[in-house]
C-alpha positions in Angstrom: -7.3 183.1 100.4 -10.7 184.9 99.8 -13.5 183.5 102.0 -16.6 182.2 100.2 -19.3 185.1 100.2 -22.7 184.5 101.9 -25.7 184.4 99.6 -26.9 187.8 100.8 -23.8 189.6 99.8 -24.6 190.0 96.1 -22.1 192.8 95.5 -19.2 190.9 97.1 -20.2 187.7 95.1 -20.2 189.7 91.9 -16.6 191.0 92.7 -15.5 187.5 93.6 -16.9 186.2 90.2 -15.1 188.8 88.3 -11.9 188.1 90.1 -12.3 184.4 89.4 -12.9 185.1 85.7 -9.8 187.3 85.6 -7.6 184.6 87.2 -9.0 181.9 84.9 -8.2 184.1 81.8 -4.6 184.7 83.1 -4.1 181.0 83.7 -5.5 180.2 80.3 -3.0 182.7 78.8 -0.1 180.7 80.3 0.8 178.3 77.6 1.7 174.9 78.8 4.1 172.5 77.1 3.2 169.3 75.4 5.0 166.0 76.3 7.2 164.3 73.8 9.9 161.6 73.8 13.1 162.6 75.6 16.1 163.3 73.4 18.5 162.4 76.0 19.0 159.3 78.2 19.5 159.7 82.0 23.1 160.5 82.7 24.1 161.4 79.2 27.5 162.9 78.6 27.2 166.7 78.0 29.8 168.8 76.2 29.8 172.3 74.5 32.4 171.3 71.8 29.9 171.1 69.0 29.2 174.9 69.4 32.7 176.0 68.6 36.4 175.7 69.1 36.4 178.3 71.9 34.6 175.9 74.2 36.6 173.5 76.3 36.7 169.8 75.7 35.4 169.1 79.2 32.6 166.6 79.4 30.2 166.1 82.3 27.3 163.9 83.2 23.7 165.1 82.9 22.4 164.9 86.5 18.9 163.4 86.8 16.2 165.8 87.9 13.5 168.1 86.6 16.0 170.6 85.1 18.2 168.0 83.4 18.7 167.7 79.7 16.6 164.5 79.8 13.7 166.1 81.6 13.6 169.4 79.6 13.8 167.5 76.3 10.6 165.8 77.1 8.8 169.2 76.8 7.5 170.5 73.5 7.3 174.3 73.3 7.0 174.4 69.5 4.9 177.4 68.6 6.0 179.4 71.5 8.5 182.3 71.6 10.5 183.3 74.7 12.0 186.8 74.8 15.1 187.3 76.9 17.2 190.4 77.7 20.8 189.9 78.9 24.1 191.6 79.2 26.4 191.9 76.3 28.7 189.0 75.2 30.7 187.5 76.8 29.9 188.1 80.5 26.6 186.4 81.2 25.4 187.3 77.7 27.3 184.4 76.0 25.9 181.6 78.3 22.5 183.3 77.8 22.8 182.8 74.0 24.4 179.3 74.3 21.6 177.9 76.5 19.0 179.6 74.5 20.3 177.7 71.4 20.3 174.4 73.3 16.9 175.0 74.7 15.5 175.7 71.2 17.1 172.4 70.0 15.7 170.2 72.7 12.2 171.8 73.2 11.3 173.1 69.7 10.5 176.5 71.1 11.9 179.7 69.8 14.1 181.8 72.2 15.0 185.4 71.2 17.9 186.9 73.1 18.8 190.7 73.2 22.2 191.5 74.5 22.7 195.0 75.9 25.8 196.9 77.2 26.0 197.3 80.9 25.3 201.1 80.8 22.0 200.6 79.0 20.7 197.4 80.7 19.0 198.9 83.6 16.9 201.4 81.5 16.2 198.8 78.8 14.6 196.5 81.4 13.0 198.9 83.8 11.5 201.5 81.5 9.0 199.0 79.7 8.2 197.4 83.1 7.3 200.8 84.6 5.1 201.6 81.6 3.2 198.4 82.0 4.5 197.0 78.7 7.2 194.5 79.7 9.2 193.7 76.6 10.7 190.4 77.9 9.8 187.2 79.6 13.2 186.6 81.2 15.7 189.1 82.4 19.4 188.7 83.4 20.6 191.7 85.4 22.8 192.6 88.5 21.1 191.3 91.6 21.5 194.6 93.4 18.8 196.0 91.2 16.2 194.0 93.1 14.9 197.1 94.8 13.8 198.5 91.5 12.8 195.2 89.9 10.9 193.4 92.7 7.4 194.8 92.0 7.4 193.4 88.5 8.8 189.9 89.2 7.0 186.6 89.4 7.8 184.6 92.5 9.7 181.4 91.7 7.2 178.5 91.9 7.5 175.9 94.6 8.3 173.1 92.1 11.5 175.0 91.0 12.4 175.9 94.6 12.4 172.1 95.3 14.7 171.2 92.5 18.0 169.6 93.4 19.9 172.5 92.0 18.0 175.1 93.9 18.1 173.2 97.2 22.0 173.2 96.6 22.2 177.0 96.5 24.1 178.4 99.5 22.3 180.4 102.2 23.9 183.7 101.2 22.7 183.4 97.6 19.2 182.4 98.5 19.2 185.5 100.6 20.3 187.5 97.6 17.4 186.0 95.6 14.8 186.9 98.3 12.8 190.1 98.8 10.3 190.6 101.6 10.5 186.9 102.4 9.8 185.7 98.9 12.2 184.2 96.4 11.7 186.4 93.2 15.2 186.0 91.6 16.5 182.8 90.1 20.1 182.1 91.2 22.5 181.6 88.3 25.8 183.1 89.8 27.5 183.8 93.0 29.6 186.9 93.3 31.9 187.9 96.0 35.2 189.8 96.2 38.3 188.2 97.5 42.1 188.5 97.2 44.1 186.9 94.4 48.0 186.6 94.7 50.8 185.1 92.7 51.8 182.4 95.1 54.8 181.4 93.1 56.3 184.9 93.7 55.4 185.2 97.4 56.9 181.7 98.0 60.1 182.3 96.0 63.2 182.5 98.3 64.8 185.1 96.1 61.8 187.5 96.4 61.3 186.6 100.1 64.9 187.8 100.7 64.3 190.9 98.6 61.3 191.8 100.6 63.0 191.2 103.9 65.9 193.5 102.8 63.3 196.2 101.8 61.0 196.1 104.7 62.6 194.0 107.5 59.4 191.8 107.4 58.6 188.4 106.2 56.8 188.0 102.9 53.3 186.5 103.2 49.8 186.9 101.8 48.6 190.2 103.1 46.1 190.2 105.9 45.4 193.9 105.9 45.2 196.6 103.4 48.3 198.3 104.9 50.2 195.0 104.2 48.7 194.8 100.7 50.0 198.3 99.9 53.5 197.6 101.3 53.9 194.4 99.2 52.5 196.1 96.1 55.0 199.0 96.5 58.0 196.6 96.8 57.2 194.6 93.8 55.8 197.2 91.4 58.1 197.9 88.5 60.1 194.7 89.1 60.4 191.7 86.6 59.3 188.8 88.8 58.5 186.6 85.7 62.0 186.8 84.3 60.7 187.6 80.9 62.4 191.0 80.5 59.1 192.9 81.1 58.1 195.0 84.2 55.5 193.5 86.5 53.3 195.5 88.9 51.9 195.3 92.4 48.1 195.6 92.0 45.4 195.5 89.5 42.1 197.1 90.5 38.9 198.2 88.9 39.2 202.0 88.7 37.3 203.1 85.6 34.5 205.4 86.7 31.7 203.8 84.7 33.0 200.2 85.1 32.2 199.0 88.6 34.7 201.2 90.4 32.1 201.4 93.2 32.4 197.7 94.0 36.2 197.9 94.2 35.9 200.8 96.6 33.5 198.9 98.8 35.9 196.1 99.0 38.5 198.3 100.3 36.1 200.0 102.8 34.5 196.8 104.2 36.8 196.1 107.1 36.9 199.8 108.1 33.2 200.3 108.1 31.6 197.0 109.0 31.9 196.8 112.8 30.8 193.4 114.1 29.6 195.2 117.4 27.4 197.8 115.6 24.2 197.0 113.9 21.9 199.1 111.6 23.8 199.3 108.2 26.9 200.6 106.8 25.6 202.9 104.0 23.0 204.7 105.8 21.8 205.1 109.4 18.7 203.0 109.1 16.7 205.1 111.6 17.4 208.5 110.0 18.6 207.4 106.5 21.4 209.9 106.9 24.3 208.7 104.4 27.3 207.3 106.1 29.5 207.2 102.9 31.6 210.2 104.2 32.3 208.8 107.7 35.9 208.1 108.7 35.9 204.4 107.7 35.0 205.2 104.1 37.4 208.1 103.9 40.3 205.9 105.2 39.5 203.3 102.4 39.7 206.1 99.7 42.8 207.4 101.2 44.3 203.9 100.7 43.0 203.6 97.3 44.7 206.9 96.3 48.0 205.6 97.7 47.7 202.5 95.6 48.0 204.4 92.4 51.8 204.1 92.5 51.5 200.3 92.3 49.3 200.1 89.2 50.4 199.1 85.7 50.5 201.7 83.0 46.8 202.6 82.3 45.8 201.2 85.6 44.0 204.4 86.6 41.4 203.6 84.0 41.1 199.8 84.4 37.7 198.3 83.7 36.8 194.8 85.0 38.1 193.2 81.8 41.5 195.0 82.2 41.7 193.8 85.8 40.9 190.3 84.7 43.6 190.0 82.1 46.2 192.0 84.0 46.1 189.5 86.9 45.0 186.5 84.9 47.7 187.2 82.3 50.4 187.4 84.9 51.1 191.2 84.7 50.4 191.9 88.3 51.2 190.3 91.6 47.8 190.9 93.3 44.2 191.7 92.5 40.8 191.7 94.3 37.3 191.6 92.7 35.2 188.9 91.2 36.1 185.3 90.5 37.0 186.0 86.8 40.6 187.0 87.1 41.3 183.9 89.2 39.5 181.6 86.7 41.4 183.4 83.9 44.6 182.6 85.6 43.6 179.0 85.8 42.5 178.5 82.2 44.4 175.5 80.6 46.5 177.8 78.4 47.4 180.3 81.1 51.2 180.8 81.8 50.5 181.3 85.5 48.1 178.3 85.9 48.5 176.7 89.3 50.7 179.4 90.5 48.0 181.6 92.0 46.3 181.5 95.4 42.9 182.8 96.8 42.6 184.4 100.2 40.1 186.5 102.0 39.9 190.2 101.4 42.5 192.1 103.3 41.3 193.5 106.7 42.4 196.1 109.0 43.8 196.7 112.5 41.0 199.1 113.5 37.3 199.6 112.6 35.3 202.7 112.8 32.4 202.7 115.5 29.7 205.1 114.3 27.9 204.8 117.6 30.8 206.0 119.7 32.3 208.1 116.7 35.7 206.6 117.4 38.0 203.8 116.1 37.8 200.4 117.8 41.4 199.1 117.8 41.1 195.5 116.9 41.7 193.1 114.0 38.8 193.2 111.7 37.8 191.4 108.4 34.5 191.7 106.5 33.2 189.4 103.7 31.8 191.4 100.7 29.1 189.7 98.9 29.1 192.0 95.9 26.3 192.0 93.3 26.2 188.9 91.1 24.2 188.3 87.9 20.8 187.0 88.6 17.7 186.2 86.5 14.0 186.6 86.9 10.7 186.1 85.1 8.2 189.0 84.7 4.7 188.8 86.3 3.2 189.9 83.0 4.8 187.0 80.9 2.3 184.8 79.3 5.2 182.1 79.0 6.0 181.8 82.7 6.4 178.0 82.6 8.6 178.2 79.5 10.6 180.9 81.1 11.2 179.1 84.4 12.0 176.0 82.5 14.7 177.8 80.6 16.2 179.2 83.8 16.2 175.8 85.5 17.7 174.4 82.3 20.4 177.2 82.1 21.4 176.5 85.7 21.1 172.7 85.8 24.1 170.8 87.3 25.6 169.9 83.9 25.5 173.3 82.4 26.7 175.0 85.5 29.7 172.7 86.0 30.8 173.6 82.5 30.0 177.3 82.8 32.1 177.6 85.9 35.2 176.7 84.1 34.9 179.4 81.3 36.2 182.6 82.8 34.6 184.9 80.2 31.1 183.5 81.1 31.0 185.4 84.4 29.3 182.4 86.2 30.8 181.9 89.6 30.2 179.4 92.4 26.9 179.8 94.1 26.1 176.2 95.2 27.3 174.1 98.2 28.6 171.6 95.7 30.8 174.2 94.0 32.7 174.4 97.3 34.2 171.0 97.0 37.9 171.1 96.1 37.5 167.8 94.2 35.3 169.6 91.6 38.2 171.9 90.8 40.8 169.3 90.9 38.9 167.5 88.2 39.3 170.7 86.1 43.1 170.3 86.3 43.7 172.5 89.4 46.5 171.5 91.8 45.3 170.3 95.1 46.7 173.2 97.1 45.2 175.8 94.7 41.8 174.1 94.8 41.8 173.9 98.6 42.8 177.5 99.1 40.1 178.7 96.6 37.3 176.7 98.3 38.4 177.6 101.8 38.3 181.3 100.8 34.8 181.1 99.3 33.4 178.8 102.0 34.9 181.0 104.7 32.9 183.9 103.4 29.7 182.0 103.8 30.7 181.3 107.5 31.7 184.9 108.3 29.1 186.7 110.3 30.6 190.0 109.6 29.3 190.6 106.1 28.6 193.4 103.6 26.0 193.3 101.0 25.4 195.7 98.2 23.1 198.6 98.5 19.8 197.0 97.1 17.3 199.8 97.0 15.3 201.7 94.4 17.5 204.1 92.5 20.7 202.0 93.3 22.2 203.0 90.0 21.9 206.7 90.9 23.5 206.1 94.3 26.4 204.0 92.8 27.0 206.4 89.9 27.4 209.3 92.5 29.8 207.1 94.5 31.8 206.3 91.4 32.1 209.9 90.5 33.4 210.7 93.9 36.0 208.0 93.9 37.1 209.0 90.5 37.5 212.7 91.5 39.8 211.6 94.5 41.8 209.2 92.3 42.3 211.9 89.7 43.6 214.3 92.4 40.7 216.7 91.8 39.4 216.6 95.4 40.6 215.2 98.7 39.0 211.9 99.8 37.0 213.6 102.4 35.8 216.3 100.2 34.9 213.9 97.4 32.9 211.7 99.8 31.2 214.7 101.3 29.9 215.5 97.9 28.7 211.9 97.5 26.8 212.1 100.8 25.2 215.3 99.6 24.1 213.6 96.4 22.9 210.5 98.2 20.7 212.7 100.4 19.1 214.4 97.3 18.5 211.0 95.6 16.7 209.7 98.8 14.5 212.8 98.8 13.7 212.3 95.2 12.8 208.8 95.5 11.1 209.0 99.0 12.7 208.4 102.3 10.3 205.8 103.4 10.5 203.9 100.2 14.3 203.7 100.3 14.3 203.0 104.1 11.9 200.1 103.7 14.0 198.5 100.9 17.4 199.2 102.8 15.9 197.3 105.8 16.2 194.1 103.7 19.9 194.8 103.2 20.5 195.4 106.9 18.8 192.2 107.9 21.2 190.3 105.8 24.3 192.1 107.2 23.2 191.9 110.8 22.1 188.2 110.9 24.7 185.8 112.0 
């Protein structure tokens, strides 16, 4: 806080006066809502059914609080327009539109939503911000872009940080929302990668006997990537549904421009995240030398190349949507990535509903030690908190209160409870209350399915050996280079080592272009999250 200038310091006084005037003008530009009579009673029943037949019949209670339907409907934003940019429909784009429509109905304000395909979203958001002409008040985007976005974001005000919903956000996802000790992203989603399996097949005596004959081993949920591969090979091409159609071992995100980098990091995590070595898995924090071509990453890419034999036809070009429907539709035995494939399998009309099980990502029997430059022979498992969707308000917005009210309404307890159950929405558990099996049992999940799901997610929060995404300026360039390298190896164009050597070279160039100190400073925030326990 600026000290009061002494009477003799005329120049300083003049500067202080100008600063105060500017602050006053900025505050006056922030349009406040009027108060009106609430449109909802406390604890009202909330449902999305009136918005279309594609929404579930589920009903929940409006939870009292400053973000509730009752509280937000007391605010009159008539005459104000909020501009929002979000991902294309349906993933995060559909709930953005739905909650915008609701917000308009209950506040009288106007909300304009622009939906953009993933490949264009980064540029559409960042270019106007960098030009000093932000086009939107609210932005929805992948949380790993925080290194690029942070300078332009308004910190979340204290009154929103103190809401019941925000206080319920898990520690990991409050970390994701934080940059340099300040919360600048508004949590609306919690993404992590974990294993999904067809439990009905793994527990079937017929298939257990078949696996025993083929391998001499007992059939169980794979604990390592080697076990994952062995199981996938045995079951690929077999009809374990009994419907006359072939099933396959594994569905993975392999399409170069559709999040392949995240799938690869899942496979690499137990090989590269050594609990006894601090300082980062993507770069050496002191030198900023890329580590992406070190033996742990190479081993993971070798594994991924071997897995090709277990994929369904077209599996070498699966995007996230393909993976969701391949596992969620019962075509494949196993899958790993975001929640969406599991939630799809658990939809009320799913033919495999309540036959699936969640489990931690497979681990390894050894982990690379970049300090000793050798492999430590010990069981290792790493939790991967991959990028989730997040939201933020621009510093330059003249509608900040309306913007934060929209976000707190978007993520209020009633809306989130409904959004979590709609697989295509892309909203996944990020609050402590979401890790209660009773919540999922109320959605029609079997008790064992709900317990395994919650245990898996909660276990990741408790696991001190964690990998977070690379959240630095230019992250899209780094991940694009990585995706190109993975794609080259999967296509057989280059060996895994040679492909990742090429990625390391590209990463070094990107770091030089952006500025070593700038990237290093940002990467420090990632390393802090990974090394704290």
